[in-house]
Backbone atoms as SQL, in Angstrom:
CREATE TABLE atoms (id INTEGER PRIMARY KEY, chain TEXT, resi INTEGER, resn TEXT, atom TEXT, x REAL, y REAL, z REAL);
INSERT INTO atoms VALUES
  (1, 'A', 1, 'UNK', 'N', 15.464, -2.734, 2.705),
  (2, 'A', 1, 'UNK', 'CA', 16.112, -1.561, 3.251),
  (3, 'A', 1, 'UNK', 'C', 15.612, -1.312, 4.656),
  (4, 'A', 2, 'UNK', 'N', 16.389, -0.610, 5.426),
  (5, 'A', 2, 'UNK', 'CA', 16.013, -0.286, 6.803),
  (6, 'A', 2, 'UNK', 'C', 15.007, 0.863, 6.801),
  (7, 'A', 3, 'UNK', 'N', 14.036, 0.789, 7.691),
  (8, 'A', 3, 'UNK', 'CA', 12.989, 1.815, 7.772),
  (9, 'A', 3, 'UNK', 'C', 13.585, 3.159, 8.200),
  (10, 'A', 4, 'UNK', 'N', 12.985, 4.232, 7.701),
  (11, 'A', 4, 'UNK', 'CA', 13.360, 5.575, 8.118),
  (12, 'A', 4, 'UNK', 'C', 12.254, 6.118, 9.020),
  (13, 'A', 5, 'UNK', 'N', 12.518, 7.223, 9.683),
  (14, 'A', 5, 'UNK', 'CA', 11.497, 7.796, 10.558),
  (15, 'A', 5, 'UNK', 'C', 10.332, 8.328, 9.720),
  (16, 'A', 6, 'UNK', 'N', 9.186, 8.431, 10.372),
  (17, 'A', 6, 'UNK', 'CA', 8.007, 8.957, 9.676),
  (18, 'A', 6, 'UNK', 'C', 8.252, 10.408, 9.234),
  (19, 'A', 7, 'UNK', 'N', 8.939, 11.176, 10.063),
  (20, 'A', 7, 'UNK', 'CA', 9.240, 12.576, 9.723),
  (21, 'A', 7, 'UNK', 'C', 10.135, 12.650, 8.490),
  (22, 'A', 8, 'UNK', 'N', 11.125, 11.758, 8.407),
  (23, 'A', 8, 'UNK', 'CA', 12.011, 11.738, 7.230),
  (24, 'A', 8, 'UNK', 'C', 11.227, 11.342, 5.984),
  (25, 'A', 9, 'UNK', 'N', 10.289, 10.407, 6.142),
  (26, 'A', 9, 'UNK', 'CA', 9.467, 9.998, 5.000),
  (27, 'A', 9, 'UNK', 'C', 8.568, 11.146, 4.546),
  (28, 'A', 10, 'UNK', 'N', 7.955, 11.839, 5.487),
  (29, 'A', 10, 'UNK', 'CA', 7.132, 13.000, 5.126),
  (30, 'A', 10, 'UNK', 'C', 7.956, 14.036, 4.370),
  (31, 'A', 11, 'UNK', 'N', 9.198, 14.214, 4.781),
  (32, 'A', 11, 'UNK', 'CA', 10.083, 15.168, 4.094),
  (33, 'A', 11, 'UNK', 'C', 10.352, 14.709, 2.662),
  (34, 'A', 12, 'UNK', 'N', 10.517, 13.406, 2.445),
  (35, 'A', 12, 'UNK', 'CA', 10.710, 12.894, 1.083),
  (36, 'A', 12, 'UNK', 'C', 9.488, 13.184, 0.215),
  (37, 'A', 13, 'UNK', 'N', 8.299, 12.976, 0.778),
  (38, 'A', 13, 'UNK', 'CA', 7.077, 13.250, 0.021),
  (39, 'A', 13, 'UNK', 'C', 6.947, 14.741, -0.285),
  (40, 'A', 14, 'UNK', 'N', 7.283, 15.585, 0.683),
  (41, 'A', 14, 'UNK', 'CA', 7.225, 17.032, 0.471),
  (42, 'A', 14, 'UNK', 'C', 8.227, 17.465, -0.591),
  (43, 'A', 15, 'UNK', 'N', 9.421, 16.872, -0.580),
  (44, 'A', 15, 'UNK', 'CA', 10.434, 17.202, -1.588),
  (45, 'A', 15, 'UNK', 'C', 9.979, 16.759, -2.979),
  (46, 'A', 16, 'UNK', 'N', 9.346, 15.588, -3.053),
  (47, 'A', 16, 'UNK', 'CA', 8.839, 15.100, -4.338),
  (48, 'A', 16, 'UNK', 'C', 7.787, 16.058, -4.882),
  (49, 'A', 17, 'UNK', 'N', 6.918, 16.534, -4.008),
  (50, 'A', 17, 'UNK', 'CA', 5.891, 17.494, -4.416),
  (51, 'A', 17, 'UNK', 'C', 6.521, 18.818, -4.847),
  (52, 'A', 18, 'UNK', 'N', 7.457, 19.314, -4.056),
  (53, 'A', 18, 'UNK', 'CA', 8.103, 20.595, -4.363),
  (54, 'A', 18, 'UNK', 'C', 8.901, 20.535, -5.665),
  (55, 'A', 19, 'UNK', 'N', 9.324, 19.331, -6.062),
  (56, 'A', 19, 'UNK', 'CA', 10.106, 19.182, -7.284),
  (57, 'A', 19, 'UNK', 'C', 9.287, 19.177, -8.559),
  (58, 'A', 20, 'UNK', 'N', 7.968, 19.239, -8.430),
  (59, 'A', 20, 'UNK', 'CA', 7.115, 19.259, -9.616),
  (60, 'A', 20, 'UNK', 'C', 7.152, 20.635, -10.269),
  (61, 'A', 21, 'UNK', 'N', 6.950, 20.684, -11.574),
  (62, 'A', 21, 'UNK', 'CA', 6.912, 21.986, -12.254),
  (63, 'A', 21, 'UNK', 'C', 5.791, 22.871, -11.707),
  (64, 'A', 22, 'UNK', 'N', 6.025, 24.172, -11.692),
  (65, 'A', 22, 'UNK', 'CA', 5.055, 25.133, -11.161),
  (66, 'A', 22, 'UNK', 'C', 3.686, 25.022, -11.827),
  (67, 'A', 23, 'UNK', 'N', 3.655, 24.732, -13.120),
  (68, 'A', 23, 'UNK', 'CA', 2.362, 24.656, -13.808),
  (69, 'A', 23, 'UNK', 'C', 1.487, 23.528, -13.262),
  (70, 'A', 24, 'UNK', 'N', 2.092, 22.483, -12.707),
  (71, 'A', 24, 'UNK', 'CA', 1.316, 21.428, -12.061),
  (72, 'A', 24, 'UNK', 'C', 0.900, 21.852, -10.658),
  (73, 'A', 25, 'UNK', 'N', 1.837, 22.413, -9.916),
  (74, 'A', 25, 'UNK', 'CA', 1.543, 22.828, -8.549),
  (75, 'A', 25, 'UNK', 'C', 0.431, 23.864, -8.501),
  (76, 'A', 26, 'UNK', 'N', 0.423, 24.773, -9.470),
  (77, 'A', 26, 'UNK', 'CA', -0.602, 25.819, -9.516),
  (78, 'A', 26, 'UNK', 'C', -1.990, 25.250, -9.769),
  (79, 'A', 27, 'UNK', 'N', -2.066, 24.077, -10.381),
  (80, 'A', 27, 'UNK', 'CA', -3.357, 23.478, -10.716),
  (81, 'A', 27, 'UNK', 'C', -3.839, 22.457, -9.692),
  (82, 'A', 28, 'UNK', 'N', -3.041, 22.235, -8.642),
  (83, 'A', 28, 'UNK', 'CA', -3.518, 21.356, -7.572),
  (84, 'A', 28, 'UNK', 'C', -4.612, 22.104, -6.831),
  (85, 'A', 29, 'UNK', 'N', -5.835, 21.680, -7.032),
  (86, 'A', 29, 'UNK', 'CA', -6.982, 22.395, -6.501),
  (87, 'A', 29, 'UNK', 'C', -7.693, 21.567, -5.438),
  (88, 'A', 30, 'UNK', 'N', -7.701, 22.068, -4.219),
  (89, 'A', 30, 'UNK', 'CA', -8.417, 21.437, -3.118),
  (90, 'A', 30, 'UNK', 'C', -7.950, 19.995, -2.899),
  (91, 'A', 31, 'UNK', 'N', -6.634, 19.819, -2.792),
  (92, 'A', 31, 'UNK', 'CA', -6.070, 18.489, -2.571),
  (93, 'A', 31, 'UNK', 'C', -4.986, 18.568, -1.500),
  (94, 'A', 32, 'UNK', 'N', -5.006, 17.616, -0.582),
  (95, 'A', 32, 'UNK', 'CA', -3.986, 17.509, 0.453),
  (96, 'A', 32, 'UNK', 'C', -3.174, 16.247, 0.239),
  (97, 'A', 33, 'UNK', 'N', -1.911, 16.306, 0.607),
  (98, 'A', 33, 'UNK', 'CA', -1.043, 15.148, 0.475),
  (99, 'A', 33, 'UNK', 'C', -0.545, 14.772, 1.863),
  (100, 'A', 34, 'UNK', 'N', -0.738, 13.496, 2.222),
  (101, 'A', 34, 'UNK', 'CA', -0.344, 13.014, 3.539),
  (102, 'A', 34, 'UNK', 'C', 0.462, 11.726, 3.394),
  (103, 'A', 35, 'UNK', 'N', 1.196, 11.406, 4.453),
  (104, 'A', 35, 'UNK', 'CA', 1.941, 10.149, 4.510),
  (105, 'A', 35, 'UNK', 'C', 1.315, 9.279, 5.589),
  (106, 'A', 36, 'UNK', 'N', 1.240, 7.984, 5.315),
  (107, 'A', 36, 'UNK', 'CA', 0.734, 7.017, 6.286),
  (108, 'A', 36, 'UNK', 'C', 1.633, 5.789, 6.232),
  (109, 'A', 37, 'UNK', 'N', 1.652, 5.037, 7.319),
  (110, 'A', 37, 'UNK', 'CA', 2.458, 3.816, 7.330),
  (111, 'A', 37, 'UNK', 'C', 1.923, 2.784, 6.344),
  (112, 'A', 38, 'UNK', 'N', 0.641, 2.480, 6.442),
  (113, 'A', 38, 'UNK', 'CA', 0.001, 1.427, 5.648),
  (114, 'A', 38, 'UNK', 'C', -1.387, 1.881, 5.209),
  (115, 'A', 39, 'UNK', 'N', -1.920, 1.303, 4.141),
  (116, 'A', 39, 'UNK', 'CA', -3.329, 1.545, 3.809),
  (117, 'A', 39, 'UNK', 'C', -4.224, 0.927, 4.884),
  (118, 'A', 40, 'UNK', 'N', -5.364, 1.553, 5.103),
  (119, 'A', 40, 'UNK', 'CA', -6.315, 0.995, 6.058),
  (120, 'A', 40, 'UNK', 'C', -7.012, -0.220, 5.441),
  (121, 'A', 41, 'UNK', 'N', -7.644, -1.014, 6.282),
  (122, 'A', 41, 'UNK', 'CA', -8.415, -2.159, 5.780),
  (123, 'A', 41, 'UNK', 'C', -9.538, -1.677, 4.869),
  (124, 'A', 42, 'UNK', 'N', -10.140, -0.546, 5.225),
  (125, 'A', 42, 'UNK', 'CA', -11.213, 0.004, 4.387),
  (126, 'A', 42, 'UNK', 'C', -10.683, 0.371, 3.000),
  (127, 'A', 43, 'UNK', 'N', -9.533, 1.007, 2.922),
  (128, 'A', 43, 'UNK', 'CA', -8.935, 1.359, 1.631),
  (129, 'A', 43, 'UNK', 'C', -8.608, 0.106, 0.831),
  (130, 'A', 44, 'UNK', 'N', -8.089, -0.904, 1.488),
  (131, 'A', 44, 'UNK', 'CA', -7.750, -2.153, 0.800),
  (132, 'A', 44, 'UNK', 'C', -9.015, -2.840, 0.275),
  (133, 'A', 45, 'UNK', 'N', -10.072, -2.883, 1.097),
  (134, 'A', 45, 'UNK', 'CA', -11.326, -3.505, 0.666),
  (135, 'A', 45, 'UNK', 'C', -11.951, -2.727, -0.491),
  (136, 'A', 46, 'UNK', 'N', -11.981, -1.410, -0.390),
  (137, 'A', 46, 'UNK', 'CA', -12.596, -0.577, -1.415),
  (138, 'A', 46, 'UNK', 'C', -11.937, -0.807, -2.778),
  (139, 'A', 47, 'UNK', 'N', -10.629, -1.035, -2.769),
  (140, 'A', 47, 'UNK', 'CA', -9.896, -1.243, -4.021),
  (141, 'A', 47, 'UNK', 'C', -9.687, -2.717, -4.336),
  (142, 'A', 48, 'UNK', 'N', -10.418, -3.573, -3.595),
  (143, 'A', 48, 'UNK', 'CA', -10.439, -5.011, -3.837),
  (144, 'A', 48, 'UNK', 'C', -9.029, -5.606, -3.874),
  (145, 'A', 49, 'UNK', 'N', -8.214, -5.234, -2.876),
  (146, 'A', 49, 'UNK', 'CA', -6.845, -5.728, -2.813),
  (147, 'A', 49, 'UNK', 'C', -6.775, -7.014, -1.996),
  (148, 'A', 50, 'UNK', 'N', -6.068, -7.973, -2.519),
  (149, 'A', 50, 'UNK', 'CA', -5.849, -9.220, -1.804),
  (150, 'A', 50, 'UNK', 'C', -4.703, -9.081, -0.813),
  (151, 'A', 51, 'UNK', 'N', -4.448, -10.130, -0.046),
  (152, 'A', 51, 'UNK', 'CA', -3.411, -10.058, 0.982),
  (153, 'A', 51, 'UNK', 'C', -2.006, -9.846, 0.411),
  (154, 'A', 52, 'UNK', 'N', -1.775, -10.215, -0.824),
  (155, 'A', 52, 'UNK', 'CA', -0.447, -10.051, -1.434),
  (156, 'A', 52, 'UNK', 'C', -0.327, -8.788, -2.282),
  (157, 'A', 53, 'UNK', 'N', -1.426, -8.065, -2.446),
  (158, 'A', 53, 'UNK', 'CA', -1.410, -6.841, -3.247),
  (159, 'A', 53, 'UNK', 'C', -0.796, -5.699, -2.449),
  (160, 'A', 54, 'UNK', 'N', -0.074, -4.853, -3.143),
  (161, 'A', 54, 'UNK', 'CA', 0.591, -3.717, -2.509),
  (162, 'A', 54, 'UNK', 'C', -0.018, -2.422, -3.015),
  (163, 'A', 55, 'UNK', 'N', -0.216, -1.494, -2.109),
  (164, 'A', 55, 'UNK', 'CA', -0.707, -0.161, -2.459),
  (165, 'A', 55, 'UNK', 'C', 0.355, 0.835, -2.004),
  (166, 'A', 56, 'UNK', 'N', 0.938, 1.544, -2.965),
  (167, 'A', 56, 'UNK', 'CA', 2.014, 2.492, -2.665),
  (168, 'A', 56, 'UNK', 'C', 1.484, 3.890, -2.397),
  (169, 'A', 57, 'UNK', 'N', 0.414, 4.239, -3.078),
  (170, 'A', 57, 'UNK', 'CA', -0.198, 5.547, -2.920),
  (171, 'A', 57, 'UNK', 'C', -1.655, 5.456, -3.314),
  (172, 'A', 58, 'UNK', 'N', -2.419, 6.469, -2.920),
  (173, 'A', 58, 'UNK', 'CA', -3.854, 6.432, -3.189),
  (174, 'A', 58, 'UNK', 'C', -4.388, 7.848, -3.351),
  (175, 'A', 59, 'UNK', 'N', -5.115, 8.066, -4.441),
  (176, 'A', 59, 'UNK', 'CA', -5.829, 9.320, -4.660),
  (177, 'A', 59, 'UNK', 'C', -7.286, 9.081, -4.320),
  (178, 'A', 60, 'UNK', 'N', -7.820, 9.885, -3.421),
  (179, 'A', 60, 'UNK', 'CA', -9.229, 9.796, -3.053),
  (180, 'A', 60, 'UNK', 'C', -9.848, 11.172, -3.281),
  (181, 'A', 61, 'UNK', 'N', -10.724, 11.252, -4.256),
  (182, 'A', 61, 'UNK', 'CA', -11.357, 12.528, -4.543),
  (183, 'A', 61, 'UNK', 'C', -12.011, 12.534, -5.904),
  (184, 'A', 62, 'UNK', 'N', -12.253, 13.732, -6.392),
  (185, 'A', 62, 'UNK', 'CA', -12.887, 13.932, -7.694),
  (186, 'A', 62, 'UNK', 'C', -11.859, 14.588, -8.608),
  (187, 'A', 63, 'UNK', 'N', -11.487, 13.878, -9.660),
  (188, 'A', 63, 'UNK', 'CA', -10.493, 14.391, -10.597),
  (189, 'A', 63, 'UNK', 'C', -10.966, 15.713, -11.217),
  (190, 'A', 64, 'UNK', 'N', -10.010, 16.558, -11.555),
  (191, 'A', 64, 'UNK', 'CA', -10.347, 17.853, -12.155),
  (192, 'A', 64, 'UNK', 'C', -11.219, 17.690, -13.398),
  (193, 'A', 65, 'UNK', 'N', -11.004, 16.630, -14.157),
  (194, 'A', 65, 'UNK', 'CA', -11.762, 16.404, -15.391),
  (195, 'A', 65, 'UNK', 'C', -13.206, 15.984, -15.136),
  (196, 'A', 66, 'UNK', 'N', -13.528, 15.641, -13.894),
  (197, 'A', 66, 'UNK', 'CA', -14.879, 15.171, -13.562),
  (198, 'A', 66, 'UNK', 'C', -15.653, 16.138, -12.674),
  (199, 'A', 67, 'UNK', 'N', -15.094, 17.287, -12.402),
  (200, 'A', 67, 'UNK', 'CA', -15.743, 18.223, -11.474),
  (201, 'A', 67, 'UNK', 'C', -16.774, 19.067, -12.197),
  (202, 'A', 68, 'UNK', 'N', -18.002, 18.985, -11.692),
  (203, 'A', 68, 'UNK', 'CA', -19.096, 19.836, -12.154),
  (204, 'A', 68, 'UNK', 'C', -19.806, 20.333, -10.907),
  (205, 'A', 69, 'UNK', 'N', -20.168, 21.575, -10.879),
  (206, 'A', 69, 'UNK', 'CA', -20.822, 22.140, -9.699),
  (207, 'A', 69, 'UNK', 'C', -20.060, 21.747, -8.442),
  (208, 'A', 70, 'UNK', 'N', -18.777, 21.961, -8.484),
  (209, 'A', 70, 'UNK', 'CA', -17.877, 21.510, -7.427),
  (210, 'A', 70, 'UNK', 'C', -17.659, 22.638, -6.439),
  (211, 'A', 71, 'UNK', 'N', -18.096, 22.453, -5.226),
  (212, 'A', 71, 'UNK', 'CA', -17.879, 23.457, -4.197),
  (213, 'A', 71, 'UNK', 'C', -18.328, 22.939, -2.849),
  (214, 'A', 72, 'UNK', 'N', -17.805, 23.545, -1.806),
  (215, 'A', 72, 'UNK', 'CA', -18.168, 23.187, -0.440),
  (216, 'A', 72, 'UNK', 'C', -17.984, 21.702, -0.171),
  (217, 'A', 73, 'UNK', 'N', -16.849, 21.158, -0.611),
  (218, 'A', 73, 'UNK', 'CA', -16.544, 19.749, -0.372),
  (219, 'A', 73, 'UNK', 'C', -15.209, 19.653, 0.365),
  (220, 'A', 74, 'UNK', 'N', -15.029, 18.536, 1.039),
  (221, 'A', 74, 'UNK', 'CA', -13.748, 18.289, 1.683),
  (222, 'A', 74, 'UNK', 'C', -12.655, 18.180, 0.627),
  (223, 'A', 75, 'UNK', 'N', -11.428, 18.492, 0.989),
  (224, 'A', 75, 'UNK', 'CA', -10.342, 18.373, 0.012),
  (225, 'A', 75, 'UNK', 'C', -10.152, 16.928, -0.442),
  (226, 'A', 76, 'UNK', 'N', -9.710, 16.783, -1.685),
  (227, 'A', 76, 'UNK', 'CA', -9.258, 15.484, -2.150),
  (228, 'A', 76, 'UNK', 'C', -8.028, 15.130, -1.325),
  (229, 'A', 77, 'UNK', 'N', -7.703, 13.842, -1.289),
  (230, 'A', 77, 'UNK', 'CA', -6.564, 13.421, -0.485),
  (231, 'A', 77, 'UNK', 'C', -5.692, 12.448, -1.267),
  (232, 'A', 78, 'UNK', 'N', -4.402, 12.719, -1.236),
  (233, 'A', 78, 'UNK', 'CA', -3.414, 11.786, -1.764),
  (234, 'A', 78, 'UNK', 'C', -2.638, 11.265, -0.562),
  (235, 'A', 79, 'UNK', 'N', -2.609, 9.936, -0.432),
  (236, 'A', 79, 'UNK', 'CA', -1.863, 9.321, 0.651),
  (237, 'A', 79, 'UNK', 'C', -0.707, 8.530, 0.052),
  (238, 'A', 80, 'UNK', 'N', 0.478, 8.745, 0.595),
  (239, 'A', 80, 'UNK', 'CA', 1.669, 8.016, 0.185),
  (240, 'A', 80, 'UNK', 'C', 2.002, 7.065, 1.338),
  (241, 'A', 81, 'UNK', 'N', 2.127, 5.767, 1.036),
  (242, 'A', 81, 'UNK', 'CA', 2.273, 4.752, 2.069),
  (243, 'A', 81, 'UNK', 'C', 3.746, 4.372, 2.280),
  (244, 'A', 82, 'UNK', 'N', 4.232, 4.686, 3.460),
  (245, 'A', 82, 'UNK', 'CA', 5.652, 4.541, 3.777),
  (246, 'A', 82, 'UNK', 'C', 6.139, 3.091, 3.755),
  (247, 'A', 83, 'UNK', 'N', 5.513, 2.225, 4.511),
  (248, 'A', 83, 'UNK', 'CA', 6.050, 0.863, 4.663),
  (249, 'A', 83, 'UNK', 'C', 6.048, 0.070, 3.352),
  (250, 'A', 84, 'UNK', 'N', 4.986, 0.121, 2.540),
  (251, 'A', 84, 'UNK', 'CA', 5.066, -0.577, 1.251),
  (252, 'A', 84, 'UNK', 'C', 6.167, -0.006, 0.348),
  (253, 'A', 85, 'UNK', 'N', 6.348, 1.324, 0.367),
  (254, 'A', 85, 'UNK', 'CA', 7.403, 1.914, -0.454),
  (255, 'A', 85, 'UNK', 'C', 8.787, 1.500, 0.042),
  (256, 'A', 86, 'UNK', 'N', 8.969, 1.452, 1.353),
  (257, 'A', 86, 'UNK', 'CA', 10.240, 0.960, 1.887),
  (258, 'A', 86, 'UNK', 'C', 10.454, -0.504, 1.484),
  (259, 'A', 87, 'UNK', 'N', 9.362, -1.265, 1.478),
  (260, 'A', 87, 'UNK', 'CA', 9.451, -2.688, 1.162),
  (261, 'A', 87, 'UNK', 'C', 9.896, -2.986, -0.260),
  (262, 'A', 88, 'UNK', 'N', 9.608, -2.088, -1.194),
  (263, 'A', 88, 'UNK', 'CA', 10.017, -2.328, -2.586),
  (264, 'A', 88, 'UNK', 'C', 11.333, -1.630, -2.930),
  (265, 'A', 89, 'UNK', 'N', 11.871, -0.874, -1.995),
  (266, 'A', 89, 'UNK', 'CA', 13.081, -0.092, -2.254),
  (267, 'A', 89, 'UNK', 'C', 14.321, -0.835, -1.771),
  (268, 'A', 90, 'UNK', 'N', 15.356, -0.797, -2.603),
  (269, 'A', 90, 'UNK', 'CA', 16.602, -1.478, -2.266),
  (270, 'A', 90, 'UNK', 'C', 17.448, -0.683, -1.280),
  (271, 'A', 91, 'UNK', 'N', 17.346, 0.641, -1.358),
  (272, 'A', 91, 'UNK', 'CA', 18.152, 1.509, -0.493),
  (273, 'A', 91, 'UNK', 'C', 17.468, 2.876, -0.436),
  (274, 'A', 92, 'UNK', 'N', 18.060, 3.813, 0.280),
  (275, 'A', 92, 'UNK', 'CA', 17.418, 5.114, 0.439),
  (276, 'A', 92, 'UNK', 'C', 17.316, 5.872, -0.889),
  (277, 'A', 93, 'UNK', 'N', 18.288, 5.739, -1.738),
  (278, 'A', 93, 'UNK', 'CA', 18.229, 6.391, -3.057),
  (279, 'A', 93, 'UNK', 'C', 17.049, 5.862, -3.863),
  (280, 'A', 94, 'UNK', 'N', 16.851, 4.554, -3.817),
  (281, 'A', 94, 'UNK', 'CA', 15.713, 3.950, -4.510),
  (282, 'A', 94, 'UNK', 'C', 14.399, 4.397, -3.875),
  (283, 'A', 95, 'UNK', 'N', 14.368, 4.521, -2.550),
  (284, 'A', 95, 'UNK', 'CA', 13.164, 5.002, -1.868),
  (285, 'A', 95, 'UNK', 'C', 12.802, 6.407, -2.330),
  (286, 'A', 96, 'UNK', 'N', 13.790, 7.277, -2.440),
  (287, 'A', 96, 'UNK', 'CA', 13.538, 8.645, -2.927),
  (288, 'A', 96, 'UNK', 'C', 12.897, 8.592, -4.307),
  (289, 'A', 97, 'UNK', 'N', 13.443, 7.755, -5.193),
  (290, 'A', 97, 'UNK', 'CA', 12.892, 7.602, -6.543),
  (291, 'A', 97, 'UNK', 'C', 11.466, 7.064, -6.497),
  (292, 'A', 98, 'UNK', 'N', 11.235, 6.026, -5.703),
  (293, 'A', 98, 'UNK', 'CA', 9.899, 5.416, -5.623),
  (294, 'A', 98, 'UNK', 'C', 8.866, 6.397, -5.079),
  (295, 'A', 99, 'UNK', 'N', 9.249, 7.212, -4.111),
  (296, 'A', 99, 'UNK', 'CA', 8.339, 8.229, -3.577),
  (297, 'A', 99, 'UNK', 'C', 8.020, 9.246, -4.666),
  (298, 'A', 100, 'UNK', 'N', 9.017, 9.679, -5.419),
  (299, 'A', 100, 'UNK', 'CA', 8.790, 10.652, -6.493),
  (300, 'A', 100, 'UNK', 'C', 7.823, 10.090, -7.533),
  (301, 'A', 101, 'UNK', 'N', 8.038, 8.855, -7.947),
  (302, 'A', 101, 'UNK', 'CA', 7.163, 8.224, -8.940),
  (303, 'A', 101, 'UNK', 'C', 5.743, 8.105, -8.395),
  (304, 'A', 102, 'UNK', 'N', 5.607, 7.723, -7.143),
  (305, 'A', 102, 'UNK', 'CA', 4.285, 7.545, -6.536),
  (306, 'A', 102, 'UNK', 'C', 3.555, 8.870, -6.406),
  (307, 'A', 103, 'UNK', 'N', 4.241, 9.918, -6.005),
  (308, 'A', 103, 'UNK', 'CA', 3.618, 11.245, -5.896),
  (309, 'A', 103, 'UNK', 'C', 3.130, 11.692, -7.275),
  (310, 'A', 104, 'UNK', 'N', 3.960, 11.555, -8.296),
  (311, 'A', 104, 'UNK', 'CA', 3.555, 11.941, -9.657),
  (312, 'A', 104, 'UNK', 'C', 2.358, 11.115, -10.103),
  (313, 'A', 105, 'UNK', 'N', 2.390, 9.813, -9.834),
  (314, 'A', 105, 'UNK', 'CA', 1.306, 8.916, -10.232),
  (315, 'A', 105, 'UNK', 'C', -0.026, 9.349, -9.611),
  (316, 'A', 106, 'UNK', 'N', -0.021, 9.632, -8.325),
  (317, 'A', 106, 'UNK', 'CA', -1.264, 10.000, -7.645),
  (318, 'A', 106, 'UNK', 'C', -1.737, 11.396, -8.048),
  (319, 'A', 107, 'UNK', 'N', -0.831, 12.317, -8.252),
  (320, 'A', 107, 'UNK', 'CA', -1.219, 13.650, -8.730),
  (321, 'A', 107, 'UNK', 'C', -1.808, 13.554, -10.135),
  (322, 'A', 108, 'UNK', 'N', -1.282, 12.654, -10.938),
  (323, 'A', 108, 'UNK', 'CA', -1.842, 12.451, -12.277),
  (324, 'A', 108, 'UNK', 'C', -3.308, 12.038, -12.188),
  (325, 'A', 109, 'UNK', 'N', -3.660, 11.223, -11.204),
  (326, 'A', 109, 'UNK', 'CA', -5.071, 10.852, -11.017),
  (327, 'A', 109, 'UNK', 'C', -5.911, 12.098, -10.710),
  (328, 'A', 110, 'UNK', 'N', -5.359, 13.026, -9.938),
  (329, 'A', 110, 'UNK', 'CA', -6.056, 14.287, -9.651),
  (330, 'A', 110, 'UNK', 'C', -6.356, 15.041, -10.947),
  (331, 'A', 111, 'UNK', 'N', -5.458, 14.916, -11.918),
  (332, 'A', 111, 'UNK', 'CA', -5.650, 15.581, -13.213),
  (333, 'A', 111, 'UNK', 'C', -6.472, 14.743, -14.189),
  (334, 'A', 112, 'UNK', 'N', -6.952, 13.583, -13.739),
  (335, 'A', 112, 'UNK', 'CA', -7.840, 12.772, -14.570),
  (336, 'A', 112, 'UNK', 'C', -7.137, 11.750, -15.441),
  (337, 'A', 113, 'UNK', 'N', -5.873, 11.473, -15.186),
  (338, 'A', 113, 'UNK', 'CA', -5.126, 10.488, -15.974),
  (339, 'A', 113, 'UNK', 'C', -5.284, 9.128, -15.297),
  (340, 'A', 114, 'UNK', 'N', -5.758, 8.130, -16.056),
  (341, 'A', 114, 'UNK', 'CA', -5.995, 6.813, -15.465),
  (342, 'A', 114, 'UNK', 'C', -4.735, 5.946, -15.475),
  (343, 'A', 115, 'UNK', 'N', -4.819, 4.804, -14.789),
  (344, 'A', 115, 'UNK', 'CA', -3.663, 3.917, -14.651),
  (345, 'A', 115, 'UNK', 'C', -3.135, 3.428, -15.999),
  (346, 'A', 116, 'UNK', 'N', -4.037, 3.115, -16.918),
  (347, 'A', 116, 'UNK', 'CA', -3.606, 2.622, -18.234),
  (348, 'A', 116, 'UNK', 'C', -2.708, 3.656, -18.926),
  (349, 'A', 117, 'UNK', 'N', -3.133, 4.898, -18.932),
  (350, 'A', 117, 'UNK', 'CA', -2.331, 5.949, -19.571),
  (351, 'A', 117, 'UNK', 'C', -1.024, 6.185, -18.816),
  (352, 'A', 118, 'UNK', 'N', -1.086, 6.117, -17.488),
  (353, 'A', 118, 'UNK', 'CA', 0.136, 6.269, -16.689),
  (354, 'A', 118, 'UNK', 'C', 1.145, 5.182, -17.017),
  (355, 'A', 119, 'UNK', 'N', 0.685, 3.957, -17.181),
  (356, 'A', 119, 'UNK', 'CA', 1.604, 2.873, -17.521),
  (357, 'A', 119, 'UNK', 'C', 2.206, 3.096, -18.910),
  (358, 'A', 120, 'UNK', 'N', 1.417, 3.626, -19.823),
  (359, 'A', 120, 'UNK', 'CA', 1.959, 3.961, -21.148),
  (360, 'A', 120, 'UNK', 'C', 3.053, 5.018, -21.045),
  (361, 'A', 121, 'UNK', 'N', 2.903, 5.931, -20.086),
  (362, 'A', 121, 'UNK', 'CA', 3.881, 7.001, -19.883),
  (363, 'A', 121, 'UNK', 'C', 5.055, 6.560, -19.013),
  (364, 'A', 122, 'UNK', 'N', 5.020, 5.357, -18.490),
  (365, 'A', 122, 'UNK', 'CA', 6.124, 4.847, -17.690),
  (366, 'A', 122, 'UNK', 'C', 5.955, 5.040, -16.198),
  (367, 'A', 123, 'UNK', 'N', 4.747, 5.342, -15.756),
  (368, 'A', 123, 'UNK', 'CA', 4.482, 5.489, -14.323),
  (369, 'A', 123, 'UNK', 'C', 3.599, 4.359, -13.881);
């Protein structure tokens, strides 16, 4: 698919977030969501990704289920990666879907749900 502007991609991520049920949005605690073109080399190395591995989104922080004596810390961060998501999308409609799935997947990590359970749930 043809690339969209970064501003349009950020709007897709914001719409995906806004489309979540209120009970999830109310529990997003100290977390920011950003869009980036690509994962950094540091992010790729940290997650032991090879040259052919794709990273669509990334949660960096302390899951709600693991927080003890939690205070005075930088916000957790969810990054949604534009170019890899465009690369797996057939068209703009598919991109919208892929962004929605990725946002839900990364927010689930914030709530302490691991990849194995997400795959069982279809994410």
